[in-house]
Every structure is written in C-alpha cells, then in structure tokens.
C-alpha positions as CSV (number, residue, x, y, z in Angstrom):
1,M,0.0,0.0,0.0
2,A,1.0,3.6,-0.5
3,N,2.5,5.4,2.5
4,T,1.6,8.9,1.5
5,K,-1.2,10.7,-0.2
6,S,1.0,11.5,-3.2
7,A,2.1,7.9,-3.5
8,E,-1.6,6.9,-3.4
9,K,-2.5,9.3,-6.1
10,A,0.5,8.1,-8.2
11,A,-0.7,4.5,-7.8
12,K,-4.2,5.4,-9.0
13,Q,-2.8,7.3,-12.0
14,A,-0.5,4.5,-12.9
15,E,-3.4,2.1,-12.9
16,K,-5.4,4.4,-15.2
17,H,-2.5,4.9,-17.5
18,R,-1.8,1.2,-17.7
19,A,-5.4,0.5,-18.7
20,R,-5.3,3.1,-21.4
21,N,-2.0,1.8,-22.7
22,V,-3.2,-1.8,-22.8
23,A,-6.3,-0.7,-24.8
24,A,-4.2,1.3,-27.2
25,R,-1.7,-1.5,-27.8
26,S,-4.6,-3.8,-28.4
27,R,-6.0,-1.5,-31.0
28,M,-2.7,-1.5,-32.8
29,R,-2.5,-5.3,-32.7
30,T,-6.0,-5.6,-34.0
31,A,-5.2,-3.3,-36.9
32,I,-2.2,-5.4,-37.8
33,R,-4.3,-8.6,-37.5
34,R,-6.9,-7.2,-39.8
35,V,-4.3,-6.7,-42.6
36,T,-3.0,-10.2,-42.1
37,D,-6.4,-11.8,-42.0
38,A,-7.5,-10.0,-45.2
39,L,-4.4,-11.3,-47.0
40,V,-4.8,-14.8,-45.7
41,A,-8.4,-14.8,-47.0
42,G,-7.0,-13.7,-50.4
43,K,-8.5,-10.2,-50.4
44,A,-5.6,-8.1,-51.6
45,E,-7.8,-4.9,-51.9
46,D,-9.1,-5.3,-48.4
47,G,-5.6,-5.9,-47.2
48,A,-4.4,-2.7,-48.8
49,A,-7.3,-0.7,-47.2
50,A,-6.6,-2.3,-43.8
51,L,-2.9,-1.4,-44.2
52,K,-3.9,2.2,-44.9
53,A,-5.9,2.2,-41.6
54,A,-3.2,0.3,-39.7
55,T,-0.3,2.7,-40.5
56,P,-1.6,5.7,-38.5
57,A,-2.6,3.4,-35.7
58,I,1.0,2.1,-35.5
59,D,2.5,5.6,-35.8
60,S,0.2,6.8,-33.0
61,M,1.6,4.2,-30.6
62,V,5.1,5.5,-31.4
63,N,4.0,9.1,-30.6
64,K,2.5,8.0,-27.3
65,G,5.7,6.2,-26.4
66,L,4.1,2.8,-26.2
67,V,6.1,1.2,-29.0
68,H,9.6,1.8,-30.2
69,K,9.9,3.5,-33.6
70,N,12.0,0.7,-35.0
71,K,9.4,-1.9,-34.0
72,A,6.7,0.2,-35.6
73,A,8.8,0.6,-38.8
74,R,9.4,-3.2,-38.8
75,H,5.6,-3.9,-38.6
76,K,4.7,-1.4,-41.3
77,S,7.5,-2.6,-43.6
78,R,6.5,-6.3,-43.2
79,L,2.8,-5.6,-43.7
80,A,3.5,-3.4,-46.8
81,A,5.7,-6.2,-48.3
82,K,2.9,-8.8,-47.7
83,V,0.3,-6.5,-49.3
84,K,2.5,-5.8,-52.3
85,K,3.2,-9.6,-52.7
86,A,-0.6,-10.3,-52.5
87,A,-1.3,-7.6,-55.1
88,L,1.1,-9.1,-57.5
89,A,-0.3,-12.6,-57.1
C-alpha cells in the first residue's frame, strides 16, 4: 500500500495509464491482425485498405511512447511487403 497521499495518487494514476496503454496496444495489434487476416483470405484490396488504416494506428503508438519507432517501422514494412506480394499474385 501507498504510504503517502501523493504515492496513493500516483498508484491510481499508474493504474489508469496502464489500462489506457493496454487498450491502445490492443487497437494496434487488432489493426495489424486485420491486414494479415485479409491477406490470408486472399483479399488483396481489403488488405491494402486495412494497411492504410493500420499505418496511422501504429504511428500513433510511437508518438505515445508505447512502441519503439523501430518496432513500428518493422511492422509497417513487413505488412507493406505482404500487401505488395498479395497484389502481384
């Protein structure tokens, strides 16, 4: 338990921030999954549209400091490569 009022407040804030961060990371993962699922289903156009929606979601996580910029770049690069490959096929 917190020993001071300020520590108590900090603990409450940390819990709120954690919940918000978990939800935001989940939104990013869902956006990534939508791209992958569309491509697995053989819908290249839907995959491209999902990638267009996923890119700002991924970038938003970087701006919030929840994901490292290199990890975000890696996700976007791999998804773009998969979409490009699906479009050519």
